[in-house]
C-alpha positions in Angstrom: -125.3 35.0 291.1 -126.1 37.4 293.9 -124.8 41.0 293.3 -122.9 41.1 296.6 -121.1 37.8 295.8 -120.2 39.1 292.3 -118.9 42.4 293.8 -116.6 40.4 296.1 -115.3 38.3 293.2 -114.6 41.4 291.1 -112.9 43.2 294.0 -110.7 40.3 294.8 -109.8 40.0 291.1 -108.9 43.6 290.8 -106.9 43.6 294.0 -104.9 40.6 292.8 -104.3 42.2 289.4 -102.9 45.4 291.0 -100.2 43.5 292.8 -96.9 44.1 291.0 -94.1 41.6 290.9 -90.5 42.4 291.6 -89.2 40.6 288.5 -87.5 42.7 285.9 -89.4 43.6 282.8 -88.5 43.1 279.1 -88.8 46.4 277.2 -87.9 47.6 273.8 -84.8 49.7 273.7 -84.1 52.0 270.7 -84.2 55.6 269.4 -85.6 56.8 266.1 -82.5 58.8 265.1 -80.5 55.6 264.6 -83.3 53.0 264.1 -86.1 53.9 261.8 -88.3 51.1 263.1 -88.3 52.8 266.5 -90.6 55.6 265.3 -94.3 55.4 265.1 -95.7 53.3 263.6 -93.4 50.9 265.5 -91.8 48.0 263.8 -90.3 45.7 266.4 -88.3 43.4 264.1 -84.6 43.6 264.9 -85.2 46.1 267.8 -83.1 45.4 270.9 -84.6 44.7 274.3 -83.5 45.4 277.8 -84.4 43.3 280.8 -83.1 45.3 283.8 -86.0 47.7 284.3 -88.8 48.0 286.8 -90.9 49.8 284.1 -90.8 50.4 280.4 -90.8 53.9 279.0 -91.5 55.6 275.7 -90.5 59.2 275.2 -91.6 61.2 272.2 -90.1 64.7 271.6 -91.4 67.0 268.9 -89.0 69.8 267.9 -90.0 72.1 265.1 -92.1 69.4 263.4 -89.5 66.7 263.8 -90.2 63.8 266.1 -87.7 61.7 268.1 -88.9 58.5 269.8 -86.9 56.7 272.5 -88.0 53.4 274.1 -86.1 52.0 277.1 -86.1 50.3 280.5 -86.8 52.6 283.4 -84.9 51.7 286.6 -87.7 52.5 289.0 -91.5 52.5 288.8 -92.5 56.2 288.7 -95.3 57.4 290.9 -97.6 58.0 288.0 -98.0 55.4 285.2 -99.5 56.2 281.8 -98.6 59.2 279.7 -97.7 62.8 280.7 -97.4 65.6 278.2 -95.6 68.9 278.5 -94.2 71.6 276.3 -91.8 74.5 276.7 -89.7 76.7 274.4 -91.0 75.1 271.2 -90.4 71.5 272.4 -93.3 69.2 273.2 -92.8 65.9 274.9 -94.8 62.9 275.8 -93.4 60.5 278.4 -95.2 57.2 278.8 -94.4 54.5 281.4 -95.9 51.1 281.9 -95.2 47.9 283.9 -95.8 44.9 281.6 -93.4 43.2 279.2 -93.0 44.9 275.8 -95.6 47.5 276.8 -93.6 50.4 275.3 -94.4 49.2 271.8 -97.7 51.0 271.6 -98.3 54.4 270.2 -100.1 55.3 273.5 -99.8 53.4 276.7 -102.6 52.5 279.1 -101.6 51.1 282.5 -102.9 47.6 282.7 -104.1 48.3 286.3 -106.3 51.1 285.0 -107.6 49.0 282.2 -108.6 46.2 284.6 -110.3 48.7 286.8 -112.3 50.1 284.0 -113.4 46.6 282.8 -114.4 45.8 286.4 -116.5 48.9 286.7 -118.2 48.2 283.3 -118.9 44.6 284.4 -120.3 45.8 287.7 -122.6 48.3 286.0 -123.9 45.7 283.6 -124.5 43.3 286.5 -126.5 46.0 288.5 -128.7 46.7 285.5 -129.7 43.0 285.2 
């Protein structure tokens, strides 16, 4: 296959995969203070779900060595997907958001769009070498 043709196919594939649907997502919904399975490592058995979000979120707070994990539906898709870390006054937090069903189950969250883009770039680099 010619390199230009393959590049067009990869570009079309990536563009189509980046289109988000308007359907509500199904996300895990729990907090580790009342449900031990909500903490990391995550045990989804018996954990409730929510189906009214545009994104899923996982928030991890660390306060004086104790961790609190909250997983939930997020009403709107935030401008930046993935994980953001911050800390102030002895409290550190990691807020992760993603846009695929049950994506807030992972310890770390990678946006599916970024993952597809990385795979596409690797594929293109391998094709150029050959």
